[in-house]
KEBA-682907 format. One line per field, with one value per residue (C-alpha): residue number from 0; x, y, z. Coordinates in Angstrom, 1 decimal, padded with zeros to 4 digits. Example, Ala and Ser with C-alpha at 12.3 -4.5 7.8 and 13.67 -1.06 7.14 Angstrom:
markol: [0, 1] $
xx: [012.3, 013.7] $
yy: [-004.5, -001.1] $
zz: [007.8, 007.1] $
//
This chain:
markol: [0, 1, 2, 3, 4, 5, 6, 7, 8, 9, 10, 11, 12, 13, 14, 15, 16, 17, 18, 19, 20, 21, 22, 23, 24, 25, 26, 27, 28, 29, 30, 31, 32, 33, 34, 35, 36, 37, 38, 39, 40, 41, 42, 43, 44, 45, 46, 47, 48, 49, 50, 51, 52, 53, 54, 55, 56, 57, 58, 59, 60, 61, 62, 63, 64, 65, 66, 67, 68, 69, 70, 71, 72, 73, 74, 75, 76, 77, 78, 79, 80, 81, 82, 83, 84, 85, 86, 87, 88, 89, 90, 91, 92, 93, 94, 95, 96, 97, 98, 99, 100, 101, 102, 103, 104, 105, 106, 107, 108, 109, 110, 111, 112, 113, 114, 115, 116, 117, 118, 119, 120, 121, 122, 123, 124, 125, 126, 127, 128, 129, 130, 131, 132, 133, 134, 135, 136, 137, 138, 139, 140, 141, 142, 143, 144, 145, 146, 147, 148, 149, 150, 151, 152, 153, 154, 155, 156, 157, 158, 159, 160, 161, 162, 163, 164, 165, 166, 167, 168, 169, 170, 171, 172, 173, 174, 175, 176, 177, 178, 179, 180, 181, 182, 183, 184, 185, 186, 187, 188, 189, 190, 191, 192, 193, 194, 195, 196, 197, 198, 199, 200, 201, 202, 203, 204, 205, 206, 207, 208, 209, 210, 211, 212, 213, 214, 215, 216, 217, 218, 219, 220, 221, 222, 223, 224, 225, 226, 227, 228, 229, 230, 231, 232, 233, 234, 235, 236, 237, 238, 239, 240, 241, 242, 243, 244, 245, 246, 247, 248, 249, 250, 251, 252, 253, 254, 255, 256, 257, 258, 259, 260, 261, 262, 263, 264, 265, 266, 267, 268, 269, 270, 271, 272, 273, 274, 275, 276, 277, 278, 279, 280, 281, 282, 283, 284, 285, 286, 287, 288, 289, 290, 291, 292, 293, 294, 295, 296, 297, 298, 299, 300, 301, 302, 303, 304, 305, 306, 307, 308, 309, 310, 311, 312, 313, 314, 315, 316, 317, 318, 319, 320, 321, 322, 323, 324, 325, 326, 327, 328, 329, 330, 331, 332, 333, 334, 335, 336, 337, 338, 339, 340, 341, 342, 343, 344, 345, 346, 347, 348, 349, 350, 351, 352, 353, 354, 355, 356, 357, 358, 359, 360, 361, 362, 363, 364, 365, 366, 367, 368, 369, 370, 371, 372, 373, 374, 375, 376, 377, 378, 379, 380, 381, 382, 383, 384, 385, 386, 387, 388, 389, 390, 391, 392, 393, 394, 395, 396, 397, 398, 399, 400, 401, 402, 403, 404, 405, 406, 407, 408, 409, 410, 411, 412, 413, 414, 415, 416, 417, 418, 419, 420, 421, 422, 423, 424, 425, 426, 427, 428, 429, 430, 431, 432, 433, 434, 435, 436, 437, 438, 439, 440, 441, 442, 443, 444, 445, 446, 447, 448, 449, 450, 451, 452, 453, 454, 455, 456, 457, 458, 459, 460, 461, 462, 463, 464, 465, 466, 467, 468, 469, 470, 471, 472, 473, 474, 475, 476, 477, 478, 479, 480, 481, 482, 483, 484, 485, 486, 487, 488, 489, 490, 491, 492, 493, 494, 495, 496, 497, 498, 499, 500, 501, 502, 503, 504, 505, 506, 507, 508, 509, 510, 511, 512, 513, 514, 515, 516, 517, 518, 519, 520, 521, 522, 523, 524, 525, 526, 527, 528, 529, 530, 531, 532, 533, 534, 535, 536, 537, 538, 539, 540, 541, 542, 543, 544, 545, 546, 547, 548, 549, 550, 551, 552, 553, 554, 555, 556, 557, 558, 559, 560, 561, 562, 563, 564, 565, 566, 567, 568, 569, 570, 571, 572, 573, 574, 575, 576, 577, 578, 579, 580, 581, 582, 583, 584, 585, 586, 587, 588, 589] $
xx: [037.8, 035.8, 036.1, 034.9, 031.7, 031.0, 028.4, 026.8, 026.3, 025.1, 022.4, 021.4, 021.0, 018.7, 016.7, 016.5, 015.2, 012.4, 011.2, 012.1, 010.3, 012.3, 013.5, 014.9, 016.3, 018.3, 019.7, 020.6, 022.5, 024.3, 025.4, 026.6, 028.3, 030.4, 031.6, 032.3, 032.7, 033.6, 030.0, 028.7, 030.8, 030.0, 026.3, 026.2, 028.5, 026.0, 022.6, 021.7, 022.5, 022.0, 023.5, 022.3, 023.7, 021.6, 022.3, 025.8, 026.1, 024.6, 026.8, 030.0, 028.7, 028.4, 031.7, 033.3, 031.4, 032.4, 036.1, 037.3, 036.1, 036.0, 033.4, 035.3, 034.0, 031.2, 029.8, 027.4, 025.6, 022.3, 019.7, 018.7, 021.5, 024.3, 027.1, 026.6, 029.0, 029.4, 032.2, 033.8, 033.0, 035.6, 033.8, 037.0, 037.1, 033.6, 031.1, 027.7, 026.2, 029.2, 029.0, 025.3, 026.2, 028.9, 027.0, 024.1, 026.2, 027.8, 024.2, 023.2, 026.4, 025.9, 021.9, 023.3, 025.7, 023.0, 020.4, 023.0, 023.6, 019.7, 019.8, 022.7, 025.2, 028.9, 030.2, 033.4, 033.1, 035.2, 034.9, 033.6, 030.9, 029.9, 029.5, 027.1, 025.1, 025.1, 023.5, 020.5, 017.4, 016.8, 013.6, 015.4, 018.4, 015.8, 014.4, 018.0, 018.9, 016.4, 017.6, 021.3, 021.9, 025.0, 026.3, 028.8, 031.8, 032.1, 035.5, 036.8, 033.6, 033.5, 037.4, 036.5, 033.5, 035.3, 038.1, 035.2, 033.4, 036.1, 035.2, 031.8, 031.9, 032.7, 029.9, 027.5, 028.2, 027.7, 024.2, 023.3, 024.9, 023.3, 019.9, 021.2, 021.2, 024.1, 027.1, 027.3, 024.3, 026.7, 028.0, 024.6, 025.6, 028.1, 025.0, 023.0, 025.4, 029.2, 029.1, 028.6, 026.6, 026.0, 024.4, 021.0, 018.7, 016.3, 013.5, 014.7, 016.4, 019.5, 022.4, 024.6, 021.3, 019.1, 016.3, 013.1, 011.7, 008.4, 010.3, 012.7, 009.5, 008.2, 011.5, 011.8, 014.8, 014.4, 014.2, 013.4, 015.1, 018.1, 018.4, 018.3, 019.4, 019.4, 022.8, 024.0, 025.6, 025.0, 021.7, 020.5, 022.1, 019.7, 016.7, 018.3, 018.5, 015.0, 013.5, 015.7, 014.5, 010.8, 011.4, 012.9, 010.0, 007.6, 009.5, 011.6, 014.3, 017.1, 017.3, 013.7, 014.2, 017.2, 015.2, 012.4, 014.5, 014.7, 011.5, 009.2, 007.7, 004.3, 005.4, 007.7, 004.6, 002.7, 005.6, 005.9, 002.1, 001.9, 005.1, 004.0, 007.6, 010.1, 013.2, 014.8, 016.1, 012.9, 011.3, 014.1, 014.0, 010.4, 008.5, 007.6, 005.9, 005.3, 008.1, 010.2, 012.8, 016.7, 017.7, 015.3, 015.8, 019.7, 019.6, 020.2, 023.1, 024.6, 024.5, 026.2, 028.8, 029.6, 029.6, 032.2, 034.3, 034.2, 035.2, 038.1, 039.2, 042.9, 041.7, 040.0, 042.2, 045.9, 045.8, 043.3, 043.3, 041.6, 040.1, 039.5, 036.7, 038.0, 037.3, 035.1, 033.8, 030.3, 029.2, 025.7, 024.6, 023.4, 021.3, 020.4, 023.0, 023.9, 026.7, 029.1, 029.0, 029.8, 032.4, 034.0, 033.7, 035.2, 037.8, 036.8, 036.2, 032.8, 034.0, 035.5, 032.1, 030.3, 032.5, 031.8, 028.0, 026.9, 023.2, 023.2, 021.9, 024.2, 021.7, 022.8, 026.3, 025.3, 022.6, 024.1, 021.1, 020.5, 021.0, 018.4, 019.2, 020.5, 021.7, 024.7, 027.5, 030.2, 033.7, 037.3, 038.4, 039.5, 040.4, 037.8, 039.6, 039.4, 035.9, 034.9, 036.6, 034.8, 031.5, 032.4, 033.2, 029.8, 027.9, 029.3, 026.6, 028.2, 027.0, 024.3, 025.6, 023.6, 023.1, 023.7, 020.6, 020.6, 021.2, 018.5, 019.6, 017.9, 015.8, 014.6, 013.5, 011.4, 010.0, 008.3, 006.8, 005.9, 006.5, 005.7, 008.3, 011.0, 010.9, 011.7, 014.3, 016.0, 016.2, 017.9, 020.3, 023.8, 025.5, 027.6, 025.6, 022.3, 024.0, 025.2, 021.9, 019.9, 022.4, 021.5, 017.6, 017.1, 013.4, 010.6, 010.2, 006.4, 005.5, 004.6, 002.6, -000.6, 000.4, -002.8, -004.6, -008.4, -010.3, -013.7, -014.8, -013.2, -009.9, -010.6, -008.7, -008.7, -005.5, -004.6, -002.4, 001.0, 003.9, 005.5, 003.2, 001.6, -000.8, 002.2, 003.6, 000.2, 000.2, 003.7, 003.2, -000.3, 000.8, -002.5, -002.6, -003.3, -006.3, -007.8, -007.1, -008.9, -011.9, -012.5, -012.0, -014.4, -014.6, -010.9, -011.3, -007.7, -004.7, -003.8, -004.2, -004.0, -002.2, -004.2, -007.0, -008.3, -008.0, -009.5, -007.1, -007.7, -004.9, -005.0, -004.4, -001.1, 000.2, -001.0, 002.5, 004.4, 002.3, 002.9, 006.6, 007.2, 005.4, 007.3, 010.6, 009.7, 009.3, 012.2, 014.5, 013.3, 014.3, 017.5, 018.5, 017.8, 019.6, 022.7, 022.9, 021.3, 020.9, 018.4, 020.3, 017.4, 014.1, 012.6, 009.1, 006.7, 003.4, 000.8, -000.7, -003.8, -003.7, -001.1, -001.3, 001.5, 002.2, 002.9, 004.8, 006.9, 007.7, 008.4, 010.9, 012.2, 011.5, 010.3, 006.5, 007.0, 009.7, 007.3, 004.5, 006.6, 006.9, 003.2, 000.7, -002.4, -003.0, -005.2, -003.8, -005.2, -004.2, -001.8, -000.6, 002.9, 004.7, 008.2, 010.2, 013.3, 016.5, 018.2, 022.1, 024.0, 026.5, 027.9, 031.7, 031.6] $
yy: [-015.9, -017.8, -014.8, -012.5, -014.7, -015.2, -012.4, -013.6, -017.2, -016.0, -013.9, -017.1, -019.0, -016.4, -016.4, -020.2, -020.0, -017.8, -019.4, -022.9, -026.0, -027.8, -030.8, -028.9, -026.3, -028.9, -030.4, -027.0, -026.0, -029.2, -028.7, -025.2, -025.9, -028.8, -026.5, -023.5, -024.9, -021.4, -020.3, -022.6, -021.0, -017.3, -018.0, -019.6, -016.2, -014.0, -016.0, -013.8, -010.5, -011.1, -008.3, -008.5, -006.3, -003.0, -003.5, -003.8, -000.4, 001.4, -000.6, 000.5, 004.0, 004.0, 002.3, 005.2, 007.7, 006.0, 005.3, 007.9, 011.3, 013.2, 015.8, 018.6, 017.2, 015.5, 013.8, 015.4, 012.4, 011.1, 010.5, 006.9, 005.7, 006.0, 004.9, 008.3, 010.6, 013.9, 015.4, 015.4, 019.0, 020.5, 022.8, 022.9, 026.2, 027.3, 028.5, 026.6, 029.3, 029.2, 025.3, 025.7, 028.3, 026.5, 023.2, 025.1, 026.6, 023.2, 021.7, 024.4, 023.8, 020.0, 020.7, 022.9, 020.2, 017.4, 019.5, 020.5, 016.7, 016.2, 018.7, 017.1, 019.9, 019.3, 019.2, 018.8, 016.0, 012.9, 010.4, 007.5, 009.8, 011.0, 007.4, 006.7, 009.8, 009.3, 005.9, 007.4, 008.7, 012.4, 012.0, 010.4, 013.2, 015.8, 013.8, 013.2, 017.0, 017.5, 014.9, 016.1, 015.4, 016.2, 013.5, 014.7, 012.5, 010.6, 008.8, 010.7, 010.2, 006.5, 005.9, 007.5, 005.3, 002.2, 003.0, 003.4, 000.4, -001.9, -001.1, -002.8, -005.0, -008.3, -008.1, -006.8, -009.8, -012.1, -010.9, -011.4, -014.8, -015.9, -015.4, -017.2, -014.1, -013.1, -011.5, -008.8, -007.1, -005.8, -003.4, -001.5, 001.4, 002.4, 003.5, 004.9, 006.8, 005.8, 004.4, 007.7, 007.1, 011.1, 010.9, 012.6, 013.3, 016.4, 013.8, 012.7, 009.5, 008.7, 006.5, 004.3, 002.4, 005.6, 004.5, 007.0, 007.7, 005.8, 002.6, 002.9, 002.7, -000.4, -002.3, -001.4, 001.0, 003.4, 007.2, 010.0, 013.2, 011.6, 008.4, 007.6, 004.1, 004.8, 006.3, 003.1, 000.9, -002.4, -001.8, -000.4, -003.3, -005.7, -003.6, -003.7, -007.3, -007.6, -005.2, -006.7, -010.3, -009.2, -007.7, -010.8, -013.0, -010.6, -010.6, -013.9, -012.2, -010.1, -007.3, -006.5, -006.6, -004.2, -001.8, -002.0, -000.7, 002.5, 002.7, 001.1, -002.3, -001.6, 000.8, -002.1, -004.4, -002.0, -002.0, -005.8, -006.0, -003.5, -004.8, -008.4, -009.3, -009.8, -009.0, -006.0, -004.9, -004.9, -002.8, -000.3, 000.1, 000.3, 001.2, 004.9, 005.0, 008.7, 008.2, 005.8, 008.3, 008.3, 007.4, 004.4, 003.2, 003.1, 001.7, -001.9, -000.8, 001.3, -001.5, -003.9, -001.4, -000.8, -004.6, -005.2, -002.1, -003.2, -006.8, -005.9, -002.5, -002.4, -002.7, 000.9, 002.5, 002.5, 003.4, 002.1, 002.9, 000.0, 001.6, -000.7, -000.5, 000.8, -001.7, -000.5, -001.1, -000.7, 001.2, 000.7, 003.9, 003.5, 006.6, 009.4, 011.9, 014.7, 013.8, 016.6, 015.1, 011.7, 013.3, 014.9, 011.9, 009.5, 011.8, 011.2, 014.2, 014.7, 014.3, 011.0, 009.9, 011.0, 008.9, 005.8, 006.3, 007.1, 006.5, 009.6, 012.7, 015.6, 017.6, 015.4, 016.8, 020.3, 020.9, 018.7, 016.4, 013.8, 010.2, 007.7, 005.2, 001.8, 003.5, 001.3, 003.8, 002.9, 004.1, 003.4, -000.2, -000.6, -003.6, -004.7, -002.6, 000.5, -000.3, -000.9, 002.3, 004.3, 002.8, 003.8, 007.3, 007.7, 006.0, 008.4, 010.9, 014.3, 016.6, 019.0, 022.5, 025.5, 027.3, 031.0, 033.0, 033.2, 036.5, 037.2, 039.0, 042.2, 040.4, 037.9, 040.5, 042.0, 038.8, 038.6, 042.1, 042.0, 038.9, 040.5, 043.2, 040.2, 039.2, 043.0, 043.2, 039.9, 041.2, 044.5, 042.7, 042.4, 040.2, 037.4, 034.7, 035.7, 035.6, 032.1, 030.9, 032.5, 030.8, 027.3, 027.9, 029.4, 028.9, 029.2, 025.4, 025.2, 028.0, 025.4, 023.2, 023.2, 021.3, 022.4, 020.0, 021.0, 019.5, 017.7, 016.3, 014.6, 013.3, 013.4, 015.7, 016.6, 016.8, 017.8, 015.3, 016.9, 015.5, 012.4, 011.7, 008.2, 006.4, 004.7, 007.9, 009.3, 006.1, 006.7, 010.2, 009.7, 006.2, 004.8, 001.7, 002.2, -000.1, 002.2, 005.3, 003.6, 002.8, 006.6, 007.2, 004.6, 006.5, 005.5, 002.4, 001.3, 002.4, 004.8, 008.6, 011.5, 014.6, 017.8, 015.5, 015.3, 012.6, 012.1, 011.0, 010.0, 011.8, 011.6, 014.8, 013.6, 013.0, 016.1, 017.8, 014.8, 014.4, 018.3, 017.9, 014.5, 015.7, 019.2, 017.3, 015.0, 017.8, 019.8, 016.7, 016.6, 020.4, 020.0, 017.0, 018.9, 022.1, 019.9, 019.1, 021.8, 025.4, 027.7, 029.3, 031.8, 031.4, 030.7, 031.5, 028.6, 029.1, 026.6, 024.5, 022.6, 019.5, 020.8, 020.0, 020.9, 017.1, 016.9, 020.0, 018.8, 015.4, 017.1, 019.6, 017.5, 020.0, 018.8, 019.4, 021.2, 023.6, 024.1, 025.1, 027.3, 029.8, 029.8, 032.0, 029.5, 025.9, 026.5, 026.6, 028.2, 027.8, 030.7, 031.3, 032.1, 030.2, 030.9, 027.8, 027.5, 026.5, 023.9, 023.7, 020.9, 021.8, 018.4, 017.9, 014.3] $
zz: [-014.2, -011.5, -009.3, -012.0, -012.9, -009.1, -008.9, -012.2, -010.9, -007.5, -009.4, -011.4, -008.2, -007.0, -010.1, -010.0, -006.2, -007.3, -010.6, -011.0, -009.3, -006.5, -008.2, -011.3, -008.8, -006.8, -010.1, -011.6, -008.3, -008.1, -011.7, -011.3, -008.1, -009.6, -012.4, -010.0, -006.5, -005.1, -005.8, -003.1, -000.5, -001.9, -002.0, 001.7, 002.9, 001.4, 002.3, 005.1, 003.2, -000.6, -003.0, -006.6, -009.4, -008.7, -005.1, -005.6, -007.4, -004.3, -002.0, -003.9, -003.8, 000.2, 000.4, -001.3, 000.9, 003.9, 002.9, 000.2, 000.9, 004.1, 005.7, 003.7, 000.3, -001.2, -004.4, -006.7, -008.1, -009.6, -006.8, -008.4, -010.4, -007.9, -010.4, -012.0, -010.0, -011.7, -009.5, -006.0, -004.6, -002.1, 000.6, 002.8, 004.7, 003.8, 006.2, 006.1, 003.9, 001.7, 001.4, 000.4, -002.1, -003.6, -004.0, -005.6, -008.1, -009.0, -009.3, -011.9, -013.9, -014.1, -014.9, -018.0, -019.0, -019.0, -020.9, -023.4, -023.9, -024.3, -027.1, -028.9, -028.0, -027.4, -023.9, -022.1, -019.5, -018.5, -021.3, -018.9, -017.7, -021.2, -022.4, -019.5, -020.1, -023.9, -023.7, -021.9, -024.1, -024.2, -022.1, -019.3, -019.4, -018.8, -016.1, -014.3, -014.7, -011.9, -009.6, -009.0, -005.2, -003.0, -000.5, 001.9, 002.6, 005.9, 005.8, 008.7, 010.8, 009.9, 010.9, 014.3, 014.6, 013.5, 016.3, 018.8, 017.7, 019.0, 022.6, 022.3, 019.2, 020.8, 023.4, 020.8, 018.6, 021.6, 022.0, 018.4, 018.4, 021.7, 019.7, 016.6, 014.6, 012.1, 013.8, 011.0, 012.4, 015.0, 012.5, 011.9, 014.4, 011.9, 009.8, 012.6, 014.6, 013.7, 017.2, 019.0, 022.1, 022.1, 018.7, 018.7, 015.8, 014.9, 015.4, 018.8, 018.1, 020.5, 021.2, 018.9, 017.8, 017.5, 019.4, 019.1, 022.7, 021.7, 020.6, 023.5, 025.8, 023.9, 024.4, 028.1, 027.8, 030.8, 030.4, 032.5, 033.8, 035.4, 033.0, 029.5, 028.8, 025.0, 025.5, 027.1, 024.3, 026.0, 027.3, 024.0, 022.3, 024.1, 022.9, 019.6, 019.2, 020.4, 017.8, 015.0, 016.1, 016.2, 012.5, 011.2, 012.6, 010.6, 007.4, 007.3, 005.6, 007.1, 004.3, 005.1, 008.7, 008.6, 006.2, 008.5, 011.4, 009.6, 007.6, 010.4, 010.3, 009.3, 006.4, 005.4, 005.4, 003.1, 000.5, 000.4, 000.0, -002.7, -004.6, -004.0, -003.4, -000.5, -002.9, -001.4, -004.6, -006.5, -003.5, -003.5, -007.2, -008.0, -004.5, -004.3, -000.8, 000.4, 003.2, 001.3, 000.4, -000.3, 003.3, 003.6, 000.0, 000.7, 004.5, 003.4, 001.1, 003.7, 006.1, 003.7, 002.7, 006.5, 007.2, 004.3, 005.4, 009.1, 008.3, 006.3, 007.5, 006.3, 002.6, 003.0, 005.9, 006.5, 010.3, 012.6, 016.3, 018.3, 021.4, 024.5, 027.0, 030.4, 033.2, 036.0, 039.3, 040.5, 043.5, 044.9, 046.4, 050.1, 050.0, 047.7, 046.8, 044.6, 041.8, 042.9, 046.6, 045.0, 043.0, 046.0, 048.4, 045.7, 044.3, 040.8, 038.7, 037.1, 033.5, 034.5, 036.2, 033.0, 031.0, 033.0, 033.3, 029.8, 030.7, 033.0, 030.9, 030.8, 033.0, 036.0, 035.8, 034.8, 037.4, 040.1, 040.2, 043.0, 042.1, 043.8, 046.5, 045.3, 041.9, 040.5, 039.9, 037.6, 038.5, 037.4, 038.6, 042.2, 044.4, 047.0, 049.9, 048.1, 047.0, 050.9, 051.9, 049.1, 050.4, 054.0, 053.0, 051.1, 054.1, 056.7, 058.1, 058.3, 061.1, 060.1, 059.5, 060.2, 057.0, 056.9, 055.8, 052.1, 050.6, 047.9, 044.8, 043.9, 041.2, 043.7, 046.2, 043.4, 042.3, 045.7, 045.3, 041.6, 039.3, 036.1, 036.5, 036.9, 033.3, 032.2, 034.9, 033.7, 030.1, 031.2, 033.9, 032.3, 035.0, 034.0, 035.7, 034.1, 030.6, 031.2, 032.4, 029.6, 026.9, 028.2, 027.7, 024.3, 024.3, 027.1, 028.0, 028.2, 025.8, 022.9, 025.3, 027.3, 030.5, 032.6, 034.6, 034.4, 037.3, 036.3, 039.6, 042.6, 041.6, 037.7, 035.6, 031.9, 030.0, 026.5, 024.8, 023.9, 021.5, 022.4, 025.3, 025.5, 027.9, 029.4, 030.4, 032.0, 034.0, 035.2, 036.2, 037.9, 039.4, 037.9, 035.6, 031.9, 032.3, 034.7, 032.6, 029.7, 031.9, 032.1, 028.4, 026.8, 023.5, 022.9, 020.5, 021.2, 023.1, 020.6, 021.5, 019.1, 019.4, 020.7, 021.9, 025.6, 028.0, 031.4, 034.1, 037.9, 039.9, 043.7, 045.6, 046.9, 043.2, 041.6, 042.1, 041.1, 037.9, 037.0, 037.9, 036.0, 032.9, 032.8, 033.2, 030.5, 027.9, 029.5, 028.8, 025.2, 024.8, 026.7, 024.5, 021.3, 022.4, 023.3, 019.7, 017.6, 017.4, 015.6, 012.8, 011.7, 010.3, 006.7, 005.4, 004.4, 002.2, 003.7, 000.8, 000.4, 002.5, 004.9, 008.5, 011.0, 011.5, 007.4, 007.6, 010.3, 008.5, 005.2, 006.7, 009.4, 012.4, 015.8, 016.2, 019.6, 017.9, 015.0, 017.2, 019.3, 016.3, 015.1, 016.5, 016.6, 015.8, 012.8, 009.4, 006.2, 002.6, 001.9, 005.5, 005.9, 008.6, 010.4, 010.1, 012.3, 010.5, 012.5, 012.7, 014.3, 017.0, 017.2, 016.7, 016.3] $
//
């Protein structure tokens, strides 16, 4: 009986905290805790992550999604009242188009059922569901008929992530404990990525903590054409601890700090100001911000569900494989060296090296890129004698071999004479080598960008601000401090810059090539990361409405701005224009 009433009493305690003066609050709490001692323990355990009745409904829903249904099935449910689940739809063996078609058909079926109920017509559905729906007024029934949603199952993905999490969980918890933060925060990557370091979103978030490029830069995660520290679970964890700590200092409550991790701290502050409360449940149920949609509304609930499952996994899963992190030795490279040469000298395969050095981008291994001097390379653990032997083999200077004269292909010979013809010949060339290369570059890398440097005078150049670029990037590429760049752009009121605007940057003659190369590599890396995880599955038409901008369309349709611009003829939009919008299909097997 006590266990049954515990949630009720916790709710009463929360109400007392908010509405009763301090002296009376203390007396009431003492009285309740004397009658029901277990409540004191329960409320202490839940003090960081409170869950009231309405939030518990959401948590229960996500526990079912994470543990009861796999990726071959899904729930048809009400978008707002998550305790209303109409049916479990099986999509096993169907193609992507087949899945969409079946889900749409079942949505239409349930819409008819609900509208029939609104007209007092008899329907055949499960009694429990019928009772829930019959309690609702007719006006509400018509409304919920329009908000039927499909949620795919994730139990197989969650179980795989749970197995993977044991590699890092102890170290991640230590990082949070060191700062005095709740250890349960270590379960947040289950929600973000299922502990998949390769996870990459359409918006460009990467790694187990799903850092966006701009946020990663803010929290000192290194990212260039060779390295992306967002992919390194432990380095990105340090940044996540820092970020969540900043959020907590701002909101003084963990539910808001966690929701802000997904929704953004500024947007979360607006929600708090508008609702005049820090109660996460009230904000989730009543706030209707333009970007506060299903994912953000349920982010805290998904975290609590993941935390409860991960702390008691045997309750939800029968067999759990606990993976361990392989021990490693660090080799400090004494000189610049291509990755294939390192592989040959150490006698360690490229795949093995890649599995130990998660922060190295896939392009390093695919294109045999050169790692810099003093790079700390992880290899399978070896004793000191073996390590010294490996270091000696790397340090050996090999005799310079006279290279045989390179035989140029027919296409390269033509390119020297007439470059415009080269493009046409490549499209006609059926060699396997060209086909293989072409498949890796589905789009022209720079078509949707304006990467020209327009000389103004002396060492001053004008650049057009492109997507994902910041003042920090320009400073890195030009080797010029941000303050100096700002001194040439006095019209900028702050350090914020606008996409499509112009900026004056001082670039020395010696650094022009470096600036262009680094800038191009930056945008190339964005596109490579995207096409490592997604492909274009055709085009659909979009009619431009009043008030539309490319930025708004991009946010609404969840398409990267550079990809959206690639398919448009110009930068101007008119009401009624028909835009080609790429259909993005995930190629990830995780």
